[in-house]
C-alpha positions in Angstrom: 12.6 45.8 -10.5 11.0 42.4 -11.2 9.5 40.8 -8.1 11.5 37.9 -6.4 10.0 34.6 -7.4 8.4 32.7 -4.4 8.1 29.3 -6.3 10.1 27.5 -8.8 6.9 26.8 -10.7 3.3 27.8 -10.8 1.0 25.5 -12.6 -2.6 26.8 -13.6 -5.6 24.6 -14.8 -8.6 22.5 -13.8 -8.2 19.6 -11.5 -11.1 17.0 -11.2 -12.0 14.2 -9.1 -11.2 11.1 -11.1 -13.2 8.0 -10.4 -11.1 4.9 -11.4 -12.6 1.3 -11.6 -12.2 -1.2 -8.9 -11.6 -3.9 -11.5 -11.1 -4.1 -15.3 -14.3 -3.6 -17.4 -16.5 -1.4 -19.3 -18.4 1.6 -17.6 -21.6 -0.5 -17.7 -20.0 -3.3 -15.9 -17.7 -2.0 -13.3 -19.6 -2.3 -9.9 -17.4 0.5 -8.0 -14.9 3.1 -8.4 -12.2 4.5 -6.3 -11.5 8.3 -5.9 -8.4 9.9 -7.2 -6.8 13.2 -8.1 -7.1 14.1 -11.9 -5.7 17.3 -13.6 -2.7 17.8 -16.0 -1.5 20.9 -14.4 -1.8 19.7 -10.7 -0.1 16.5 -11.9 2.9 18.6 -13.1 2.9 20.6 -9.9 2.8 17.5 -7.7 5.7 15.9 -9.8 7.9 18.9 -9.5 7.3 19.0 -5.7 8.3 15.4 -5.6 11.6 16.3 -7.5 12.4 18.8 -4.9 11.1 22.1 -6.3 8.8 24.6 -4.7 5.5 24.4 -6.7 2.1 26.2 -6.6 -0.9 24.9 -8.1 -3.8 27.4 -9.0 -7.3 26.5 -10.2 -11.0 27.0 -9.1 -13.1 24.4 -7.3 -16.5 24.2 -5.9 -17.4 25.1 -2.4 -18.2 21.4 -2.0 -16.7 18.1 -0.5 -14.9 17.4 -3.9 -13.1 20.7 -3.8 -12.1 20.1 -0.3 -10.7 16.7 -1.3 -8.7 18.2 -4.3 -7.1 20.9 -2.2 -6.1 18.3 0.4 -4.9 15.9 -2.0 -2.7 18.4 -4.0 -1.4 19.8 -0.8 -0.4 16.4 0.5 2.3 16.4 -2.3 3.9 19.5 -0.7 2.3 21.8 -3.3 1.3 25.3 -2.4 -2.7 25.9 -2.9 -3.2 29.0 -1.2 -4.3 30.7 -4.4 -7.0 28.2 -5.3 -10.3 29.8 -5.6 -13.6 28.5 -4.2 -16.8 29.1 -6.3 -20.0 29.0 -4.1 -22.2 28.6 -7.3 -20.5 26.1 -9.3 -19.5 22.4 -8.8 -16.0 20.8 -8.9 -15.7 18.7 -11.9 -15.6 14.9 -12.0 -14.9 12.2 -14.5 -14.9 8.3 -14.7 -12.4 6.3 -16.6 -12.1 2.7 -17.5 -9.5 1.7 -19.9 -10.1 3.7 -23.1 -13.4 5.0 -21.9 -13.7 8.5 -20.3 -16.9 10.1 -19.0 -16.7 13.8 -18.1 -19.0 15.8 -15.8 -17.3 19.3 -16.2 -19.7 21.5 -18.2 -20.3 24.6 -16.1 -17.7 23.5 -13.7 -16.0 25.9 -11.2 -13.0 25.9 -13.2 -14.8 27.0 -16.3 -15.3 30.4 -14.5 -11.7 31.2 -14.4 -11.1 34.4 -16.3 -8.7 37.4 -16.2 -11.1 39.1 -13.6 -10.8 36.1 -11.3 -7.1 35.2 -11.4 -4.5 37.6 -10.2 -1.3 37.8 -12.2 0.5 38.5 -8.9 -0.2 35.0 -8.0 0.4 33.4 -11.4 3.7 35.4 -11.7 5.1 34.3 -8.4 7.1 31.5 -9.9 10.3 31.3 -12.1 8.1 29.3 -14.5 4.3 29.3 -15.3 3.0 26.1 -16.7 -0.3 26.0 -18.7 -2.0 23.4 -21.0 -4.2 23.4 -24.0 -7.0 21.9 -21.9 -7.9 25.3 -20.2 -8.8 27.4 -23.2 -11.5 24.8 -24.3 -13.4 25.1 -21.0 -15.0 28.4 -21.8 -14.5 31.8 -23.6 -13.5 33.3 -20.2 -10.8 30.6 -19.9 -9.6 31.3 -23.2 -9.3 35.1 -22.4 -7.3 34.2 -19.4 -5.0 32.2 -21.4 -4.4 34.9 -23.7 -3.8 37.3 -20.9 -1.3 34.7 -19.2 0.6 34.3 -22.4 0.8 37.9 -23.3 4.4 39.2 -23.3 3.7 41.6 -20.4 6.6 43.1 -18.2 8.2 40.6 -15.8 6.4 37.8 -17.3 7.9 34.4 -15.9 9.1 31.7 -18.3 5.9 30.2 -19.8 5.5 26.7 -20.5 2.7 25.3 -22.5 1.7 21.5 -23.0 -0.7 21.6 -26.2 -2.5 18.4 -24.6 -4.9 18.2 -27.5 -8.1 16.2 -26.6 -10.4 15.6 -29.6 -13.3 15.0 -27.5 -13.1 18.4 -25.8 -12.9 20.3 -29.2 -15.7 18.7 -31.0 -18.4 21.0 -29.7 -16.1 23.9 -28.8 -16.9 27.4 -30.4 -13.3 27.7 -31.4 -11.1 25.5 -33.4 -7.8 23.8 -32.3 -6.0 26.5 -34.2 -6.3 28.6 -30.9 -3.8 26.1 -29.5 -1.2 27.0 -32.2 -1.9 30.7 -31.6 -1.2 30.2 -27.8 1.7 28.0 -28.3 3.4 30.6 -30.5 3.3 32.9 -27.5 4.9 30.7 -25.1 8.6 30.1 -24.4 8.7 26.2 -23.8 6.1 24.1 -25.9 5.4 20.3 -25.6 3.4 18.7 -28.3 3.2 15.3 -29.8 3.7 14.4 -33.4 0.2 12.9 -33.4 -1.3 16.0 -31.7 0.2 18.3 -34.4 -1.4 16.3 -37.1 -4.7 15.8 -35.5 -5.2 19.5 -34.4 -3.4 21.4 -37.2 -2.8 18.9 -40.0 0.9 19.2 -39.6 2.8 16.1 -41.0 6.4 15.4 -41.9 8.0 15.0 -38.5 9.5 17.1 -35.8 11.1 19.6 -38.3 7.7 20.3 -39.8 6.3 20.8 -36.4 9.2 23.2 -35.7 8.4 25.2 -38.9 4.8 25.5 -37.8 6.1 26.8 -34.3 9.2 28.7 -34.9 8.7 31.1 -32.1 9.0 29.2 -28.7 12.6 29.3 -27.2 12.4 25.6 -26.7 9.9 23.1 -28.5 9.7 19.7 -27.5 8.0 17.3 -30.1 7.2 13.9 -28.6 7.4 10.8 -30.8 5.6 8.2 -28.8 7.5 5.2 -27.5 10.4 6.1 -29.9 11.5 9.2 -28.0 11.4 13.0 -28.4 13.1 15.8 -30.3 13.8 19.2 -28.8 14.6 22.3 -30.8 16.0 25.5 -29.3 16.8 28.9 -30.6 17.3 29.2 -34.4 19.1 25.7 -34.7 17.5 24.1 -37.9 18.1 20.7 -36.4 16.8 19.3 -33.2 18.3 17.1 -30.5 16.7 13.6 -30.5 16.7 11.4 -27.4 15.3 7.8 -27.6 13.0 6.7 -24.9 14.1 3.9 -22.7 12.1 0.6 -22.9 9.5 0.5 -20.2 7.4 -2.4 -18.8 4.2 -0.5 -18.7 1.8 -0.9 -15.8 -0.6 1.8 -16.7 -0.9 4.0 -19.9 -1.8 7.2 -18.1 0.1 10.1 -16.9 3.2 9.8 -19.0 2.8 13.3 -20.8 2.4 15.3 -17.6 5.3 13.4 -16.1 7.5 13.9 -19.2 6.8 17.7 -19.0 7.6 17.7 -15.3 10.9 15.9 -15.8 11.9 18.3 -18.6 10.9 21.3 -16.7 12.7 20.1 -13.6 15.9 19.8 -15.6 15.3 23.3 -17.3 14.9 24.9 -13.8 18.3 23.2 -12.7 20.0 24.6 -15.8 20.9 21.2 -17.5 21.8 20.7 -21.0 19.2 19.9 -23.5 20.0 16.2 -24.0 19.8 15.8 -20.1 16.5 17.7 -20.1 15.0 15.2 -22.5 16.3 12.2 -20.6 14.9 13.5 -17.3 11.5 13.9 -19.2 11.8 10.2 -20.3 12.8 9.0 -16.8 9.9 10.8 -15.1 7.5 9.5 -17.8 8.8 6.0 -17.1 8.1 6.4 -13.4 4.5 7.1 -14.2 4.2 4.3 -16.8 5.6 1.8 -14.5 3.2 2.6 -11.6 -0.7 2.5 -11.5 -2.7 5.6 -11.7 -2.0 9.1 -13.2 0.4 10.3 -10.6 3.6 8.5 -9.5 6.6 9.8 -7.5 9.5 10.8 -9.7 12.8 9.0 -9.4 15.1 10.4 -6.8 17.2 13.3 -8.2 20.6 11.6 -7.6 19.3 8.4 -9.5 17.9 10.3 -12.3 21.1 12.3 -12.8 23.0 9.1 -12.8 20.9 7.4 -15.4 20.6 10.8 -17.5 24.4 10.8 -17.7 24.8 7.3 -19.0 26.7 7.0 -22.4 24.5 6.5 -25.4 25.1 3.0 -25.8 24.3 2.2 -22.1 21.2 4.5 -22.3 20.0 2.6 -25.5 19.9 -0.7 -23.5 18.1 0.7 -20.7 14.9 -1.1 -19.6 12.7 0.1 -16.8 10.2 -1.9 -14.9 7.8 -1.7 -12.0 9.6 -0.7 -8.9 12.6 0.7 -10.4 12.1 4.1 -8.7 12.2 2.3 -5.2 15.9 1.8 -5.4 15.8 -1.3 -7.6 18.3 -1.3 -10.5 16.9 -0.9 -14.0 16.1 -4.1 -15.8 19.1 -3.8 -18.1 21.5 -4.0 -14.9 19.8 -7.0 -13.3 18.3 -10.4 -14.3 14.8 -10.1 -15.9 12.0 -11.1 -13.6 8.8 -12.7 -14.7 
C-alpha cells in the first residue's frame, strides 16, 4: 500500500537570502539593501500555502543566522520546514539584485551539499506532488545525482512537477550542459518551460508544438509564451490548449514564473480542467507582477475561480493592476486610475 500523503505538495531546492536595493540604481551606487526571501521552490511552496494547500519546503541551509532567517521566513507563510537540513560546515547562500543585475554568493553553499545520501525520500514523497526546478542540478554533481534519484520512476513516486527555470549565468561554468535539463524534464509528470528557455538551452525553435515534440513524455507540458500567454499539452493530444494572459500593470518583473507554476499546480491539485489550470496560473502570476518583490499573496480562491470562469471575451478584456488581489475589482470592471 502506498503511504498516505501528509501534504498536498513538497517543494525541494535552494533558498537564499536576497538583498534588494533600498532605492533604484546600479550595484555600485545603491547605498543599502533590505533582506528578503529568495528561492524558486520555496516561493512555490509559500504561494501554494497561501492558496489554501498544505505545503512543505525541503532544502539545506547553514547553521548560521541567515539559515535561521530563511526557516522562519518560509514558516511564516504556513509552510512546513521540519525536513530542512542544517549544515554546520557550509554557509547559507546569498545574492544581491538591482534591476537586471544579480550577484550570487552561492558557490559551496549548504544547499550544494544536497545529495541522495542527505535527503530521505520518505520526506520528499510525503506529498501528493513533488515540485523541483532546473536550478538544483546545476549546484553540484551531488545535487544532480539527487535530482536523478527523485525523478526516477520508483514505486509510489508522487506526481513530479519540474520547472526548467534555465539560468544561463549558472550553466556557463557548469561541468554538464543544459541538455541535463531535457533529460530530467523527460522523467517528470508536469513540466513548465518558456519558449525562450527551450531555444536558449536546447536550440528548440518553432513554437509550442516544437517544444512538445522535444518533450513528448510528460503527462502535462506547459509552454510559457511571455506576455502572450501559455499553451498546455496533455496526453497524446497533438494540439495544445492556449490561454492568453490578461493585461497586467506591472509593478515588478520578478516572481511571475514561480507564481504561475504555483497557480497551475494549485488548480491541478483541485482537479480543475486544463483551461482553468492555465488561467489560475496567469492570475497567480499577475498577483506577483502587480506587487513589489518576488513573493506576493495569491488571489483569494473564490475570486480566482470567479475570474477563471469568465467567458473568453470577458477574459480577453481583463486588465489587472496593483491592489487587485485586495478585493479591488479588475481594471476592466472599473474606471482606470492614474
